N, C-alpha and C positions, 0 to 999 in steps of 0.2 A: 392647510393643515400641517402642523409640525410633525416631524419624523419622531416616532416613538423608539427610544433606544433601550435595549436590554443589555444588562451586564454580561461579560463573557462567562462568568460563573453560572449565571442563569441559563445562558445559551447551552453550556455543556450539560446542565441538568435537563434542559429541554430535549437535547439530542438523545440523552439516555432514555428519557421517557418515551420518545417517539420511535425507538428501535422496534421494529415489528417482531412479532413472534415468528421464529424460524427454527429449522432443525439445527441440531448442534453442529452439523457439518456445513453450516452457512459459510460462504467464502468471504475472505477478507478483501479489502480494496486498498491499494497502495497509490498514493498520489506523489508524484516526483516533480520538483521544480529544478530543472537542470540550468543552473546559472553558469556563466563563463568562469567565475571564480569559486563559487560554492554550489554544492548540491544539497537541497533540503528535501526531506521526505516526511509524509504523514500517513498514518495507518488508521483505518476504521475496521473493526471486527466486533463480533458479539462480545460485549464486556469492555471494549476499548473504543470510546467515541472520539474520533478526531484527535489523535495523539501524535506529537512529533516523534519520529524515529531517532533515537539518540545514537551517536557514534559510540565506538568502543571506549572512547574517553569521556563518555556522557556529555558530549557537546551537542547542540541543537542543529548544527550544520557541519558539513564535511567539505574540506577543500577539494575542488575538482581536479584531482591529480592522481596518477598512478605511476609508480616507479619500480625499478628492479635493482636489487643489490646483488652483486656477484656472490656466488656460493663460496663459503670458506672451506667446503669439503671438496676433495679432488674427485674428478669423474672416475667411474669404475666401469670396467668391461666395455669401454667405448660408448657408453650410454650418454645421452644428453644430460648435462649437469644443470638442473633447473636452478635459477637464481631465486632469491627471496623477494616475494612480491609485496609491496607496501602501498597503502592508500592514504589519501587525505594529507593531513599535517605531517605524518611520517614520511610520505613521499616528498613533500615540499622541503622538509629538513634534509633530505638525502641529495637534493639538487646541487648543493655546494660541492659535494664530493664526486657525484656521478651525473653531471648535467646532461650527458649524452643518452641517459636512460631513464630520465624522469619526464613525464608527459603531462604538463598542466594545461588548463584552459582550452580544452579540445572542442568545445561547442562551436567556436567561430569557424572551424574547419569542416563542419558537417556539409555534405553535398557539394564540396568544392573540388574542382580539378586542380592539379598541381600548378598550372599556369595562372591561377586566379590571383588577383591583387591581395586578397586577404591572406593567402598562403605566403606571399612574399613578406607581408607585414609580420606574420607569425615567425617566420624564419629570422627576421631581423631582431626580434625580441629574444629568441631562443636559438642562438647560432650553433650550439653544440648538437642540436637534433638534425639528423640527416633525412630529409624528406625525399621520397621517391614515389613514382606512380604505383598505385595498387594494382594487383593482377586483375585482369578482365574489365575493370571499371575505369582505371586511370585517375581515381581520386587519391586522397592523401594517405600515404603509408610511410612508415619510418624504418630505416635500416637499424637492426639491433641484433647483437650477438645473444641477447636474452631470449630471442624467439627461436624455438626449435624448428627444424626443417629449413624453410626458405630464408631464414634470418631476417624476416620482415614482419612488423606488426601493422595491420591496417588500423585506421582510425576507429572503425566500427568495433574491432576486436578489443581495443583498449577501453572504449566507452562501455562495451558490454561487461568487461571485468568490473568496472566501477558500479554499474547497475546491479550486477550480481552481488557485489559486496553490500550494497544498500539493502537489497532484498533479504540477504542473510541476516542483517541486523534487525530488519522488520520481523523476520521469522522467529528470531530469538526473543524479541519483545512480545510477540503474540503468545508465546509459551506453548507447552505441549498440548496436544489435542486439536491444534489448528492445522487444517490442511495446508498443502503447499501454496504459498502466496504467489499468484501468477498475474492477476488482473492489475493493470496499472493505467493511471490517467496522467498524461504529461501536460505541463504548461510549456508553451512555446511563444516566441515573439510574434506579434501580429503579421510581420513581414516575412515569416518563414516560407520559403518556396517549397514546391512539391519535392524537389531533390533533397532538400534538407530534412523534410519529414520522412521520405523514403529511407534516408541514411539512419535516422533515429529509430525508425521501425525495425530496420535490419539489426541494429545494435541490441534492441530489446529482445528480438527473436533469438539472437546468439546467446543472450543471457537467460533464455527460458521464460521470458515474460510475454504476456498477451496484452497488446495495446487496446484499451477500451476506447480511447479517443484522445483528441488534442483539444486544449482550450487555450485561447490567447491569454497572455499575462494580464492584460487589462481587464478582460472579462472575469478571470479567476479572482482578481482583487475585488471586482464589483460583486461577485457572488458572496465572498466573505463579508463584505460591507453590508449586504442585504440580509444575511442570516440572522442578525440581531436587531433588525429594524422592520417596520411596516410603513408602507407608502400610500398616499392618497391617489385615487383613480383620476380625479378631476384636476389635481395639481401635481403633476409629476415633477421629480427633481432631476436636475442635470448636473453631473459631476465630471471632472476630467481626472482620469487616473494617469498620473505622470510617473513612469517607471524608468529610472536610470540605474542600470546595473554596471557591471565591469566592462561589458563589451558593446552595449547598444542602449538607445533611448527610444521609448515609445510614449505616445500620448493618445489616450482613448477617450472620446466623448461618450458617456454612458447615461442612458435614461433609466431612472428607477421609478416604478409606477405600480400601484395596486391595480388589480383587474378582477372584475366579477365574471366568473365563467360557470358553465353548466356543471352541476354535480349530479350525484345519483338521484334518479327520479325527477321530481319537479323542483328540486332544491338547487340553489346557486351557492357558490363558495368564492371567497376572495383569495387570489394567489398573488405572489409578488413577481413582477416581471423586470428583468435586467436586460437591456438591449444596447448593444454597441451601435452607435450612429455614425461614427467616423474615427479614423485613425491617422496619425502622423508619426514619422519615425526617422531616426538617424542610425544607420546600421553599424556605425563604428564609434560613436560618441559615448564615452563612459569612463569608468574608473581607470581602465587600462591606458586610455589616452592621456589621462592626467598623470598616471604613473610614469609614462614616457617622458613627460616634461621634467619630473623630479629626477629621473635617471640622468637626463642631460645635465641638470644642475650639479648632481653629485659627480658625474664623470668629469665635468669641467673643473670642479674643485680638486679632484684627485690629480688630474693632469697638471694643474697649476701648482700643486704642492711640491715641496723640495724632494721628498722621497719618491713620489709618484713620477715626477719629471725624470728623475734619475733612472727609475725602473723602465721607463718607456723611451729612453733616449735613443735607442737604436732604431726606432720606427719613424718613418717619414710622417705618418699621420697617427700621433699617439692616441688620440681619442678613438679613432676607428679601431686601432689595435686593441684597446681596452674593451670596446663594445662588441668586438667579434670574438673575444676570448670566451669560451664556453663557461668556465667556472666563474670568471669575473662578471660576465653578463648576468648569470644566474644570481650571484650574491648581490649585485647592484639592484636587480629588479625586486628582490625580496626586501631589501632595506628601503628602497624607494616606496614600496607599498606601505611598509610600517610607518615611515615618516609622513606620508600623505594622510594616513588615518589619524596620526597624532595631531597634525595641523588642523584637522577638522574640529578639534576640541581645544587646542592651544595655539597661541600666536607664534610660537617659535619652538624649535627642537634641534637636535644634533643627530647626525647619522654616524654610525660606526660599523666598520666591516673588518673582521679579522682576516689577514692574509688575502687581501683583495687581488693583488697581482704580484707574481714573483716573490711571494712570502712577505710582501710589504703590507702592513696594517694601515687602515684608513680611518681617520676621524675627521669629519667635515667641519667646516666653520658653521656659524649659526645659520640655520635654515629658517627663514621667517615666512609667515603666512602671506605677507605682502609680496615677497619675491615669488612665491608660488602662484599667487593670483595674477601677478603680472605675466608669468609664463603661460598661463592658460587663458589669458584675456582674448586671444585670437578665436577661442571657441564660443565667445559670448553670443553671437547671433545663432549659432547652432543649438544652444541650450533652449531657446524659446521657439525656434522654428517648428518643431513637431507639434506644438500646441496650436499654432495658427493653421497648420496643415490639417489637423484633426477637426478644428472648427469649420474650416472651409469644406472638408469632406462631409461633415454632418449637416452643413447648411444651417448653422446656428451661430449666434453672436456671443461674444465673451460676457456681456452683461447678463445673460440668462444662466450663466454657470453659477451654481450654488457654492461649490468649493472645488479645490484641487486636492485630490487624495494622492499622497506621496508613497512611493514604493521603490525599493532597491537601495543598495548600500551607498551609491554615489550621491544620492539626494542629500546626504548628511554633509556634503561639502558646502561650507558657508557661502562660497561664491555662487553656487547653483541656487541655494535657497534665497539669496538676495535678489537674483534675477527673476525668480518666480514670483516673489512678493511684489516686485515692481510692476509686472504685467497684470496681476490680478487686483492690485490696489490695496495691499496690506496683508498683515499676518493673519487677520481674522478669517481670511478666505482660504487659508492653508489648513486642510484637515489632517489631524494627526490621530484619528480614531481607529486606525488599523495598524497592525504590526508590519512595519516596512520590510521586514525580513521574511515573515511567514504567512502573510495574508494570501499570497498567490497559491502556495502549496495547500493551505487550508481550503481555499475555494475550489481547487481542482479535486481534492479528495472528497469534499462535500458533493460535488457534481457526480463524481464516480460512484459514491454511495447511493445517490438517488437513481442513477441509471442501472445499477447492478441488479435491482429487484430484490435484494436481500435485506434492505433497510428501508424504513419509512422515515423520511426526513421532511422538514419544512418545504412546501412546494414552491420552488423558485423556477420560473420558466425563463430560459435564456435565449438570446438571439445574437449571434456573432456575425461578422462579415468577412468576406474574402477581399483582401486589398488589391488583388490583381484582376485584370480583365482577361476573359477567355474567348478565344476565337477559333474558327475552323479555317483551314487553308487547303485549297484543292485546285486542280486544273479543270476548267469547265468542259474541255474536250481533249481527246488524245493529241490534237495538233496545237493546242494552246501553249504558248511559251511563258506567259506570266501567270503565276498562281493567283487565284482570287482569295481574299481574306475577308471574312465576315465575322463581326463580333456577335457572340451569343450571350455572354454574361458580362455586363459592365463591371468595373471595379466597385466594390461595395455590395455585391450580391451575397445573399445569405446562404450558408450551407444548408443543403436539403432542397434547394430550389432546382427545378428542371425546366427545360425548354425544348421545343421541337423545331428542327430546321429542315427545310425542303431543299433537296439537291436536284439539279437539272438532268442527272444521269439516268440513262435507260439501259446501260450495260454495266458490267462489273467495273468497279473503280476503287480508288483509295483516297482518303483525306486525312489531314493531320489536325490534332488539337494542339494549340499553342497558348501560352499565357504571358502576360507582361505586367511587371510592376511599374508604377509611375516613374521610378528611378532608372528603369532599364532603357538602354538605347535601342536594343533589339529584342524582339520577343524570344521566349525560351521554348524549346520543344517539350511536349508532354507525352504524346502517344500518337501512334499511327493506326488507323482503322482501315481494314481491307474487307470490303463487301464482296462475297464470292458467288452469290446466286441471284444477282440483280437481273442478268440477261435472261435466264430461264424463267424467272418469276414474271418479268414483263411479258414474255412470249405467252406464258400461261394465261395472263389476264386478257391478252388479245384473243387467244383461241377459245377460252372457256366463256368469256363474258363480253366478247366483241368490243373491247376497249381500244381506244386509239392512243397514239403517242402523246397527243396533246392533252388527253384526259388522264394520263397516268403520271403519278408523282412518286418520287423516292424520298422517304423521310427517315430521320433518325432523331431519337430523343437523347438529350444530354442532361446530366444532373451533376450537381456539386455534392459530393459525398458528405453526409452529415457527421460522420465519424472523424474524418481527417481533413475535410475541406478540399480534397483533390477532385477536379472535374473528370468525368468519364462518360462513355457512351453506354446506355442501358438497353436500348432496343432499336430496331430498324425494320422498315417494311416498305413495300410498294403497294399502291392502292389506286383504284379508279372508281368512278361513279357511273352506274348504268341503270336502265329502267327494266324492271321485271314485273311480270303479271302475277299478282297475288290474289288468292281467293280467301276472303275473310272467313273466319271460323263461324260455322253455323251455330246460331244461338236459339235456344228454345224459350218457352214461357218462363221457366225458372230464372234464366239469365235476365230476361226483361224485368221480372219482379225485383230481382236483386239490384239491378241498375236503378230502378225507380226509387228504391229505398236507400240508395247511396252505397250499396255494397257492390263489390266487383269493380272492374275497370275495363274501359274500352281498350282493347289491345292495340287497335290501329292508332288511337290517339296517344298511346304511351310509348310508341316507338320513336325515340328521339333521333335515331339515325336515319329515318326515312321521312320523306315529305310526299304527301298525296297530291295527285293531279286529278283534275276533274275528268270524268269519263261519262260517256252517254250510256244510259241504261235502257234496256229494251224490255218491253213487257210491263205489265202492271200487276199490282198485288192482287191476289185472289181474294174473293169475298167469302172464302171457305170458312166455316165455323169450326174446323178441326183444330186440335191443339198444337199442330206442328207449325214452326216458324217458317217464314219465306226463305227461299234459297238465296244465299249471299251472292252479290254481284262481283265478278273479278275486277280488280283495280290495278292500274299501272302506278308503281311507286319507284322512286329513286333510291338506290341502295349502294352503299360503299362496299366494294370487294377488296379485301386486304390479304396480302400474303407476307408472312414474316420473313425477314432476311437473316441469312447466316453471315456472321462477320467475326473477324479476329482482331484483338487489340494487342499491339506490340508497344512496349515502353520505348520511347525515344529519349534522346539526351544521354544521360549516364545509363549504360545497360544494367539490367538486373544481374545479380550474382548467380552463377550456376549452382545447382543443387550439390554437386560433388564438392565444390570449393566451400560452399556454405557449411556442409557437414564437416569438412576438415577443420574449419575455424571452431566449430562447436566442440569437436574432440580435442583440439588444442587447448581451449579454455578449460575443459574438464581435466586435462592432464595437469594443468597448473593447479586446479582445485585439489586434485588428489595429492600433489606434492605438498601444497600448503597444509593439508590435513596431516600428512606424515610428519612434516617439519614441526607443527604444533605439538603433535604427540611426542616427538623426540625431545623438544624443549621441556615439556612437562615431565618427562621421565628423567631428564638430566637434573631438573630442579628438585624433583622428589629424591633422587639419589643424593644430591648435595645436602639437602635438609636432613635426610635420614642419617647420613654419616655424622653430622653435628650432634643430632639428638642421641645417637648410639654412643658417641664418645662421652657425653655427659652421664649416660647410664653406668659407665664403668666405675664411676666414683660414687654411685648411689649405694647407701648401706643395704637397703632392702634387696637391690639387684645383686650385690656381692653375696648376700646371705643365701640366695637361692641358686647360685652358679658356682661352678668349680674354677679353680685357678687356670686349669688347662683350657676351659671354654672361654674364659675372659681373654686369655692370651691369643687364642685363635680369632676371636671377635676383633680385638685391637689390631691384629695383623690385617684382617680383611678391611677394616675401616681405613687404615693408613694406605693400603694398596689402592682402594677405591678413590681416595682423595687425590693421590698422585696420578692415577690413571685418568681421572676425570679431566684434569688440566694438562695432561701430557698426551700419551698415545691415544687416549679415549676421546680427545677433543673432536675428532672427526668420525667417531664410532657411529654405527648404525643403531637403530632403535632396539633390535634384539640383543645387541651386545650390552647396552645400558640396562635393559631389563634383566639380563642374566646377572650382572654385577649386583643389582639391587636384590635379586632373589637370593643370592648367596649369603648376603648379610642377614636378610630376613629369616632365612631357614635356620640360622644359628641363634639369632636373637629371640625369635618368637617363642620357643619353648621356655626360655628363661623368664621372659615377661609373663608368660602364662603362669608359671610357678609363683612368681612374685605376686601377681594379682590374686591367685588362689590363696596364698598365705595371708594376704591382707584381709580378704573378704570372708575367709573361712569361719572365724568365731561368730561373726554377725549372722551368717547363713545358718549355722548350727543352732544358734539361739532362736532364730525365727521359726525353725521347724519344731523345736521343743515347745515353744510357746503355743504353737498351733495344736500340738498334741494335748497339752494341758487344757486348753480351751475346749477341745473336743470332749475330753473326759468330764469336764464340768457340765457340759451340755447333756452328756449321757446320764449323769447323776440326776439332773433335773427331769429327764424323761422317765427315769425309774420311779420318781416320786411326783406324780402329777399334782399341780397346784390348782386351786379354784380359779376359774377365769373371772374377769370383771363382770361378766353377765350374771354369774352366780350371786353377786352382791347387789345387783340392780333392783331386784324385786323378790321379796321373800315368797310371794305367791307364785312366782314364775317357776317353770320346770327347770331343774338344774341340768346343764349340758356339760359334761366332762368326758368327752369321748376319748378313747385311747388313740394317740397319734402313731406310735410304733408298737408293734407286738414285742413281747419279751425276746422272742427269737431274733427279731430284727435288731433289737438293742444289743444283744450279745454279738451279733455280726459286726456292728459298728465298733463295739469295744475291742473286738479282736483286730480290726483294721488298725486302730491306734496303737495297740500293743505290738503288733508286727512291725509297724513303722518305727516305733521306738527301738525295738530290738535290732532292726536293720541299721539304724543310725548309730547305735552304740557300738555295733560291730565295726563299722567304717571308722569311727573315731578312734577305736582301739588300734586298728591296723595303721591308721595315719600317724599315730603317736610313736610308732616304732620306726618311722622313716626319717631320713635326714631332710633338711630344708631344700637341698639341691637335688633331691630325688623327685621323680615325677609322682604326684599325689595319687592316692587311690580314692580319696574323698573328693569327688568332683563337685564343685559348688553349683555348677549348672544343673547337675542331676538332683542335688539336694533342693534347689529352688523349685524345680519341677515337682518334686515330691511334696514340698510345702504347698504349692498350688493345688495339688490333688487333695491334700488333707483339708485345705481351706474350702475347696469345692464341696466336700462332704458336709462340712458344717453349714455351708450356705443352703444345701439341699434340705438338711434337717430343719433349719430355721424356717425356710420357705414352706415346708410341709406343715410345720406347727402353725405358722401364720394362716395358711390356707384352712387348716382345721378350725382355728379360732374364728375365721371369717364365716365358715359354714355354720359353726355353732351360733354365732351372732345372728346370722340370717334366719336360722331355724327358730331361735328364741324370739326374734322380732315377729316372725310369722305366727308363733304360738300366742304371743301377747295380743297380736292383732285379731286373731281368731277368737281369743277369750273376750276381748273388748267388744267384738261384734256380737258374740253370743249374749253377753251381759246386756247390751243395748236392746237386743230382741226381747229378752225377758222383761226388761223395764217397760218396753212398749206394750207388751202383752198384759202386764199388771195394770198399767194405766187404762187400757181399753176395758178390762173387766171392772175396774173401779167406776168408770164412767157409766157402765151399764147398770150398776147397783144404785147409783144416786137417784135416778128417776123413780125406782120402786119405793125407796124410802119416803120420797116426797108424796107419792100417791097414798101411802098408809097414813101419813100425817094428815092429809086432807080428809080422809074418811073419819078419822077420830075427831 
């Protein structure tokens, strides 16, 4: 069966229609795809179905970077002088000037210790950044004067700032009336370790977000692919999602299949099922590795140039000196990224960097796609290797694959595209039906919306896998020297799966959970479990149930968390099996009748945990004819006796962050938020003051403004404007918000009364005319009330009763007329007083008051008209009722006459017959 495809526009409409009815306070769900180079986010909330969260520059993705620009204002009273915090493209643009305080592409450092190889690679690309071990954990942190207190930013703090900025953009997009956005669903690479997920969870918590779960990049793309399609149950489709981003490459074999499942009652329904069957990956192959080669080409070009060679002449290794210079390395990396992206669409380009090294500008020679592809040729085997690893993991052959679905920015590299076409046998097997930038974030958000319970979406059931194997490690006895390792979950186990493992211990003991990726030389620690009441529980089994050591077992259940895929221990117990004498429940005649008719259940046969043994019975059943049942026979049954264990779980590997330190990080981020808010308010106030001075200066030459102001007032205003302009770019450049607001208020206080007089003068004639017109219209209406006119009903039927009821009594009409006369007198008095004043004097005739009076007069007219209309409607209704009654009466009389005539006709016929 062919896949049915639905357009994205139809999908959006479908999603809108499927949103369930919910309270107005229904929560929103935020999906975030944290890429190494870019962060993308999507939001779903009541009224917003799966919409990309735009940046402040209205772009659909934000560069993964945060930077700090030193404050231009001096510190006061010994307080910490907060720098200006920038995100995304603004931060990247800052790197050329402040490379030591701009932090890009942080994803690759999550969950890494400072001695990790990935950290060394990062330091080589960004030499200006000073990496140091973080407090308590030993993970990546950066020395920075922009950090208050210890002068260090941890990786999680910096990432939390970026996440918080994304959430703020989503909150602004959601609009007023939406509760605080907290729930977030993350996409992560399939190979993400427990430590990396722990670090990302910590960053989300520091940002005030609640992690709903993690979904692998490949599965997220698969979900997005399935949202607009339906699949056959008997003929599933197999696709490979090939995702090459800036920092890594993954290939996921995914099965798409329709499935009939039980619905409400006796009905079935068809759902779509998306299952990951296998994954392959390369944790460092991506756009950044290609950028590295372009950087080398550009560095070599600069070193060989005449000006570059002269600038680097004093260094033994010119290229190393260039690459380890913070500003030069930052500028080269940015230009290399731009050049690589251009070469994806063009066959040649040029690179240009202003003041690359020692104020020497650099313009490269021709950079060709051929030279670039030659430089990255060494990565050719690595490009296709994840695909074959995924196929092997899924135990499926390439010929069964329908298409390869491409995702990630680096898949646009022509060299990559050609290699993929070669292994699948042509371009027709390369699917381009998904957005290679946004499919993952849309899929994650869709999954989050479905799991939130606030939305009803197309039912897509997903099955992911954990790429690493999980084992337990323990000493079999206190004297054992070598620990025993037993695998519990093989690589490829599904999140949500559990397993029970039996340990040989009869006393308190400890064991460790460890896990291992296929690429790991050694297993990684996960957690340590300490069982504290094994000894006493075993003793209790012996004393209370006469169990023996050989019959007692110690067991623990382990499960892979469905939310984050991290294995853990869920419960433990000791148990033994013994024989106990049980007396079956006495059953009467009613029980027998119920059993005969199929009602009720034999308790002994329903006990799955017990097995009966044959026992001799003594005596025979009585032949009594009484209604009582025979006495039940005691039976020996085997029963499991179980005692739960108390245990503690301690995270091993990278230790968890202490609560006091975690709280200090949260407060530090909030301090930056407060400073940013104050800075934005100050910038807005400065901009308003600047704009106000320009506009006020223009008013000084406006004829109407001059007419309503005195020479003295204009001179004072001009002086204030000049003073504010000089102050704004002089002593006031570093002024605080209250000082700027005070300057603005001084100008406004002098200018506002003049503007009020000008506006009053301009609008006064029209306002006066409006009130006079209303008064005249009211008087015309009163004249009509004094001389009632015949209604339309009076002319409908001459025989109908005339209805011309009085609408207002003469006294009421006099009162209305007095209101209009008093209003006119009030207005004439104000007009006369206003005429005696100069234009630059404050008016006595306030147009706002006159407009209000006009509304009151108009309201009176509306009430009069409405009352007259109501009276007319009542008269119409009464007339219709009278006509209806008259017609009814006339019909009765006609029927009566016809009846009398019919009675007379037989008499006449009888007389005629007699004659």
